[in-house]
C-alpha positions in Angstrom: 0.0 -0.1 0.0 1.2 3.1 -1.1 2.1 5.4 1.8 2.0 9.6 1.4 4.0 11.3 3.9 3.7 15.1 3.9 5.1 17.7 5.7 3.8 20.8 7.3 4.6 24.0 6.6 6.0 25.6 9.0 4.1 28.9 7.9 0.3 29.1 6.7 1.1 31.3 4.3 3.4 28.8 2.2 1.1 26.8 -0.2 3.2 24.3 -1.0 3.4 20.6 0.9 6.6 19.2 0.3 6.0 15.2 0.1 7.4 12.0 0.0 5.7 8.8 -1.5 6.4 5.0 -1.2 4.8 2.0 -2.4 6.3 -0.2 0.5 6.2 2.3 3.2 10.1 2.4 3.4 11.8 2.5 0.7 11.4 6.1 -1.4 9.8 6.2 -4.4 9.5 9.5 -5.4 9.4 13.2 -3.3 8.3 17.0 -4.0 6.7 19.7 -3.6 3.3 20.7 -4.8 -0.1 22.5 -3.8 -2.4 20.2 -1.1 -5.0 19.8 -4.6 -2.2 18.3 -6.5 -0.5 16.1 -3.9 -0.4 12.7 -5.3 -3.3 10.5 -4.8 -3.9 6.8 -5.0 -7.3 4.8 -4.6 -5.1 2.7 -1.9 -3.3 5.1 0.1 -2.5 6.2 3.6 -1.7 9.8 4.5 0.7 10.4 7.1 1.2 14.4 8.5 4.3 15.3 9.4 5.1 18.1 11.7 8.2 19.3 11.7 10.7 19.3 14.2 11.7 22.7 14.9 7.5 23.6 15.6 7.8 21.0 18.7 8.9 21.3 22.1 9.0 18.2 24.5 8.7 18.1 28.0 9.2 15.0 30.6 6.5 14.9 33.3 5.0 12.4 35.5 1.0 11.2 35.2 -1.1 10.6 38.5 -2.9 7.7 39.0 -5.7 7.6 37.3 -5.7 10.6 35.2 -4.0 8.0 32.4 -6.7 7.5 30.5 -6.3 8.9 27.2 -8.6 12.3 25.3 -10.0 13.0 28.4 -10.2 16.5 29.6 -9.1 15.8 32.4 -5.6 14.5 31.0 -6.0 17.6 29.2 -6.3 19.7 32.2 -3.8 17.7 34.6 -0.8 18.2 31.5 -1.8 21.9 31.0 -1.5 22.4 35.1 1.8 20.5 35.1 3.6 22.4 32.5 1.9 25.8 32.9 4.9 26.9 34.5 7.5 25.6 31.8 5.8 27.0 28.6 5.9 30.8 27.7 2.4 30.2 25.6 -1.1 30.1 27.0 -1.9 26.5 27.3 -5.3 27.1 26.4 -3.4 27.7 22.7 -1.4 24.7 22.8 -2.3 20.8 21.7 -0.7 18.4 24.2 -0.2 14.8 22.9 1.5 12.2 25.3 4.0 9.3 24.1 1.7 5.6 23.4 1.7 3.4 26.1 2.1 5.8 28.7 1.9 4.8 32.4 0.6 7.0 35.6 2.9 7.3 38.1 5.9 6.5 35.5 7.9 9.3 33.9 6.1 10.6 29.9 7.3 12.1 27.0 4.5 14.8 26.4 4.6 16.9 22.9 3.8 20.3 23.0 3.0 22.6 19.3 0.8 25.0 18.4 -3.1 24.4 18.6 -4.1 26.8 15.7 -1.6 25.9 13.7 -2.1 22.4 13.4 -6.1 22.1 12.7 -5.2 24.6 10.0 -2.7 22.7 9.0 -4.8 19.3 8.9 -7.9 21.3 7.3 -5.9 22.3 4.4 -5.7 18.9 3.8 -8.5 17.2 4.4 -9.9 19.8 2.0 -7.9 18.8 -1.0 -9.5 15.1 -0.2 -6.3 13.8 1.5 -7.6 11.8 4.5 -5.0 12.2 7.4 -3.9 8.8 9.2 -1.4 9.4 10.9 0.2 13.0 12.6 3.8 12.0 14.1 6.3 14.2 14.7 9.5 14.6 12.4 11.7 13.3 15.2 10.5 12.1 18.6 12.9 11.1 22.1 14.2 7.7 21.6 12.6 4.9 23.9 14.9 2.6 26.7 15.5 -0.5 26.5 13.4 -3.2 28.2 16.2 -3.3 31.0 16.7 0.6 30.8 19.7 0.2 28.7 19.9 4.0 26.9 19.2 4.2 23.4 22.0 5.1 21.1 21.4 8.9 20.0 20.8 9.9 15.8 22.3 13.2 15.2 20.4 14.7 12.0 21.9 18.0 10.2 19.6 19.4 8.5 19.0 23.1 6.6 21.2 24.7 3.9 24.6 25.3 3.2 23.8 28.6 4.8 22.3 27.9 7.4 22.9 24.5 8.2 21.1 22.6 11.6 21.5 20.2 13.9 19.3 18.0 16.1 19.8 15.5 18.3 17.1 12.5 18.9 18.1 10.7 22.4 16.5 9.0 25.7 16.6 12.6 27.1 14.7 14.2 24.6 14.5 16.1 20.9 17.4 19.0 20.6 17.8 21.6 17.8 20.1 24.7 17.5 22.4 25.9 14.6 25.0 23.8 13.3 27.4 26.4 14.8 26.4 25.5 19.0 27.0 21.5 17.8 28.9 21.2 21.2 26.0 22.4 22.9 23.4 20.2 21.7 25.6 17.3 22.1 26.3 18.0 25.7 23.4 16.7 28.0 24.9 13.0 26.3 26.9 10.8 27.8 30.7 9.8 27.9 29.4 6.2 26.0 26.1 7.6 24.0 29.5 10.6 22.7 30.9 8.0 21.2 28.7 6.1 19.3 25.6 8.2 18.0 24.8 8.1 14.3 25.1 11.2 12.8 23.2 11.3 9.5 22.7 14.6 7.5 20.9 16.0 4.5 24.2 15.7 1.1 23.4 19.9 0.6 25.1 19.9 4.3 27.0 16.9 4.7 30.7 19.0 4.2 29.4 20.9 6.9 28.2 18.3 9.4 31.9 16.5 8.5 33.7 19.7 9.6 31.6 20.7 12.7 31.3 17.5 14.3 34.8 16.2 13.2 33.8 12.6 12.1 31.7 10.8 8.7 28.6 11.5 8.6 26.1 9.0 6.3 23.5 10.8 4.2 19.9 10.4 4.2 17.7 12.8 2.2 15.0 14.8 4.2 12.1 12.9 2.0 13.6 10.3 3.8 13.6 11.0 7.3 10.2 11.8 6.8 9.1 8.3 5.7 11.2 7.0 8.7 8.9 9.5 10.8 5.4 8.1 9.6 6.4 4.7 11.0 6.7 5.8 14.3 4.3 4.9 17.0 3.5 8.1 17.7 -0.1 10.1 16.6 -0.2 13.8 18.0 -4.3 13.7 16.9 -5.3 13.3 20.7 -7.9 15.5 22.5 -9.2 18.6 20.3 -8.5 16.0 17.7 -9.9 13.2 19.1 -13.2 13.0 16.5 -11.2 13.9 13.5 -9.3 10.7 15.1 -11.6 8.7 15.3 -12.7 8.9 11.5 -8.2 8.6 11.1 -9.0 5.6 13.1 -11.6 4.4 10.6 -9.1 5.5 7.7 -6.6 3.1 9.1 -8.3 0.2 9.3 -9.3 0.6 5.8 -6.1 1.4 5.0 -4.9 -1.8 6.3 -7.3 -3.8 4.7 -6.4 -2.5 1.7 -2.6 -3.3 2.2 -3.7 -6.4 2.8 -5.5 -7.3 0.0 -3.1 -5.8 -2.4 0.2 -4.9 -0.9 3.4 -5.9 -1.4 3.7 -6.8 1.9 1.4 -9.5 2.3 1.9 -10.7 -1.6 3.0 -14.6 0.0 0.6 -14.5 3.2 -2.0 -14.1 -0.3 -0.8 -16.6 -2.2 -0.9 -18.8 1.0 -4.3 -18.5 2.3 -5.5 -18.9 -1.7 -3.6 -22.0 -1.7 -5.0 -23.1 1.5 -8.6 -22.9 0.4 -7.9 -24.2 -2.8 -6.6 -27.1 -1.2 -9.5 -27.1 1.2 -11.9 -26.5 -1.5 -9.7 -29.8 -3.8 -9.9 -32.4 -0.7 -13.7 -31.3 0.3 -14.8 -32.0 -3.4 -13.0 -35.3 -2.9 -14.2 -36.7 0.6 -18.2 -35.8 -1.3 -17.1 -37.9 -4.2 -15.6 -40.4 -2.6 -18.6 -40.3 0.3 -21.3 -40.3 -2.8 -19.9 -43.1 -4.4 -19.7 -45.0 -0.8 -23.2 -44.3 0.3 -24.2 -45.2 -3.2 -22.2 -48.7 -3.1 -24.2 -49.2 0.1 -27.2 -48.9 -1.6 -26.2 -51.0 -4.6 -25.6 -53.9 -2.0 -29.1 -53.3 0.2 -31.0 -53.6 -2.9 -29.1 -56.6 -4.3 -29.7 -58.4 -0.9 -33.3 -57.3 -1.1 -33.4 -58.8 -4.8 -31.3 -62.0 -4.1 -33.7 -62.8 -1.2 -37.1 -62.3 -2.2 -36.9 -62.6 -6.1 -40.6 -61.8 -6.5 -39.2 -58.2 -6.0 -38.6 -56.4 -9.0 -38.7 -52.9 -8.6 -37.0 -51.4 -6.0 -38.2 -47.8 -4.3 -37.4 -48.2 -0.3 -35.1 -51.4 -0.2 -35.4 -51.1 4.4 -39.2 -50.5 4.2 -40.4 -53.1 1.0 -37.3 -55.8 2.8 -39.5 -55.4 6.7 -42.5 -55.9 4.5 -41.8 -59.0 2.6 -40.1 -60.2 6.2 -43.2 -59.5 7.2 -45.5 -61.7 4.4 -42.8 -64.5 4.7 -43.3 -64.6 8.7 -47.0 -64.3 8.9 -47.2 -67.4 5.8 -44.8 -69.6 7.5 -46.9 -69.1 10.8 -44.1 -67.5 12.6 -45.0 -65.0 15.2 -43.4 -61.4 15.2 -43.0 -58.6 17.3 -46.1 -57.1 16.1 -48.3 -59.6 17.1 -50.6 -60.4 20.0 -48.9 -63.3 21.4 -45.7 -61.8 21.3 -46.7 -58.9 22.6 -48.6 -60.4 25.3 -45.9 -62.7 26.8 -43.3 -59.5 26.8 -45.7 -57.5 28.7 -46.7 -61.1 31.0 -42.8 -61.2 31.7 -42.0 -57.5 32.5 -45.0 -56.4 34.6 -44.1 -55.6 37.9 -45.5 -57.9 40.5 -48.0 -55.6 42.1 -49.4 -55.2 38.9 -49.8 -58.9 38.2 -52.5 -59.4 41.3 -56.3 -59.8 40.7 -56.7 -56.6 42.9 -54.5 -54.7 40.2 -56.2 -56.0 37.4 -59.9 -55.8 38.9 -61.4 -53.7 35.9 -58.5 -54.8 33.1 -59.2 -54.6 29.8 -57.7 -55.4 26.2 -57.3 -53.4 23.2 -54.9 -55.2 20.4 -54.6 -53.1 16.8 -51.9 -52.9 14.1 -49.4 -54.1 16.2 -50.6 -51.8 19.3 -51.2 -53.5 22.7 -53.1 -51.4 25.0 -53.4 -52.5 29.1 -56.8 -50.2 30.1 -57.9 -49.9 33.4 -54.4 -50.6 35.2 -54.2 -49.9 39.0 -50.4 -47.9 39.0 -51.2 -46.6 42.7 -50.4 -50.1 43.8 -46.8 -50.5 41.8 -43.8 -49.7 43.6 -42.3 -46.2 43.6 -39.5 -47.9 40.7 -42.0 -50.0 39.0 -41.4 -47.7 35.6 -38.0 -49.9 35.5 -39.9 -52.5 33.7 -40.4 -50.4 31.1 -36.2 -50.8 30.0 -36.9 -54.8 30.0 -39.4 -54.2 27.4 -36.9 -52.1 25.4 -34.1 -54.7 25.8 -36.9 -57.5 24.1 -37.5 -55.0 20.9 -40.5 -53.3 22.5 -41.9 -49.8 23.0 -43.8 -49.5 25.7 -45.6 -46.2 27.1 -48.2 -44.7 29.9 -51.5 -42.8 28.8 -53.5 -42.2 31.6 -54.0 -45.6 32.9 -53.1 -47.6 30.1 -50.2 -49.0 28.9 -48.9 -48.8 25.0 -46.8 -51.6 24.2 -45.4 -52.2 20.6 -43.2 -52.9 18.2 -39.9 -51.3 18.9 -38.0 -49.6 15.9 -34.8 -51.4 15.8 -37.2 -54.8 15.4 
């Protein structure tokens, strides 16, 4: 997915916006300067607004307990109270943003800039149809390691040969001043940090940087620095910009979906997912064909068994039903009793009926009714049976019969498993 990093102009009277474009978010594809309406625009693009380092100030504070919930008026008021004496401008005219994953009771970085300027700059981009997904600082303090290890400071030399500037980003914050005062900018670093600093300079001021610092520098163009800032975890859209931030969050989510759908970084994952889905579809189709063949083979076996056992059956429609019917007809013609006959039903009931219900007193008003393989015993005196007398229902089931109680009647029929 394309990334458009736009450096917000320091002056509201500046029409052109410097920008950098990247196809993968890391390597630069193009850069330039244009008014907001003429900035590059593609269907799949995230827009990151980069706030110049010279327009930001950084302050270290300790958040009190209960005041760390982001984007709340209470936290905004707490920050204003903590920083009021450190700032020259009225706190109501400034915008605050705290570092990601800030924890109460621990020192956190607070980024401060002019609120009206930031609002106007973002409004200009939004008005030109560029929905900003992130608002990031050009440079930010470097986080300490998990074990408290100090990070290697990064020194950026920018500007023009006539007015070069040095900007130092470290765990102590971000410091910027003219290159002539480089020793002052580096004064806050420890001896170990000073010996391991990484110096990068824009090509037009590389010579001045090497002379002032007495060491070799690496080259980095300003657009590359903006793309590097675009990957920062910082997002300055907080408090007054929180509602617009929700729109940016939706835009970020949409951009992430577009990146996953068409971005080059996810190409291998998309191929893998496609191969996995295709393999599953092929596997399901093969399994369905095999299962269908197995079912058809079983049906053919049943049909063959029916026609071989009963040659008189010429047309097979429902083999199990026809076989059951033919077996019943054969049993009837041979004189053998089945579980649907009255004799078999009476024998099963007589052997399983509780003793308390088999007495003459319990059967004084007993009546029998037999219809179509179902035996109904009417008038049984159930109150004379023991509390666990219903256990005999299980005995009937084990013999292949179904028994149920309907009022004072007992209904017994052939079970489905027979």
